[in-house]
N, C-alpha and C positions, 0 to 999 in steps of 0.2 A: 619111601620117597627119597631118603638121603642116599640110599645105594644107587638109585637111578641118576641122581645129580652127580655122584662120584663117577659113575660109568661114563656119563656124558663128558665130564672134565677130562678123564683119561683118554677118551676117543679124540677129543679136540687137541690134546697135547700130542698124541700119536700122529695125527694127520696134519700137523702144523708144517708149513713151508719153511725149510731150514736154509734156504738160499740167502746169501748176504744181500742187504739192501740199505738204502739211505733215503731219507725224506727231507724235504725243505718245505716248511709250511709258511703261509701268509707272505709270499713273495709279491711285492708290489709291481706286478707285471700282468698283462692280459694273457690268459691261457692260450689264446689263438697264436700269439707271438712265440710262446714257449713251445707249442706243439710243432711248429715248423722246424725248430732246431732239433727236437727229439726225434723227428722222423729221419733225420740224417744219421744219427748215431745208433739207432735201434738195430740190434743184430751184429754189430761190429765188435772187433777185438777192443779191449779197453785202451790199449796204447794207441791204436788207430783212432778211436773215438776222441781221446784227449788231444791228439794232433789236429784233428779236424776242428775241434772246438777252439783251440788256441789260435787258429788262423782265420776264424770267422769274424766278420765285423758286427754281427748282431749283438745287441745288449743282453739277450737271453743266454747267449753262449757262455758268458762268465758264470752265471748262476748254475747252469747245467754242469759245467766243468767242475765246480765246487762240489756238487752233489755226487758226481761220478768219483772224484778223488776220495770223498768220504766213504762211499761204498767200497772202494778198493781197500782203504784202511780198515774198514770193518771186516772185510774178508780175510785180510792178512792177520790181524790181531785177534779177532774173536773166533774165527773158524779155522785158522791155520792153513789157508789156501795160498797158492802161489799166484802172484799177479799176472804172470805171463800166460797162464792158462785160462784166464777169465774173459768173458764176453758179456755184452749188455743183452740180457735175456728179455727184460721188460723195461720199458720207459714210457711213463704216461703222466699226464697232468690233469688235475681236477680243479674245478673252479672253487675258490675260497670265498670268504665274505666280501661283499661289495660295499665300498665306502661311498655314501651318497652325499654329494655336495651341490650347492646351488650357486649359479652365476646370475647376477642381476642383469636384466635386459631393459629395453626402453618401455615407456608407458606403464611402469609398475609391474611388469611381468618378470618371470624368471625361467631360466633353463636349468634342467637337471644335468649334473655331471656325474657319471658313474665311474669310480676308480676301482678297477677290478684287481683281485688278488688271485694267486695260484698256489696249489699244493703240488710239488713235483716229487715223483717217486721213481727211483732207479733200482732195478733188481738185477743182480749179476748171477752168472752161473758158470760152471767149469765146462770146458770142451772135453768131450769124451773121446 
């Protein structure tokens, strides 16, 4: 049984995705707002994506720009890649935990307020 576990572990390590990436978890912003910004930079060169995000008025663009810069730094320092040859291969957002709050209303009733959070992931790759 131990050899089978060892074989599975070796297979998992061999098939691991070695592209540089960066994640930002528990961002206090709705995933739908972040998704609009990510659709603009997906598939673009990293310099072009940074230029787009720096000139956007959306609040999500600041967070996405930070994650892209972090992924670029990971690629240069950990993988030894050149930043000029990188592009945004994958960019997606997942919904994080929802903070549930209550707002008092008239006649003793209450409304629920859902404060959503996001997990943003950016994966870079080299142009071939």
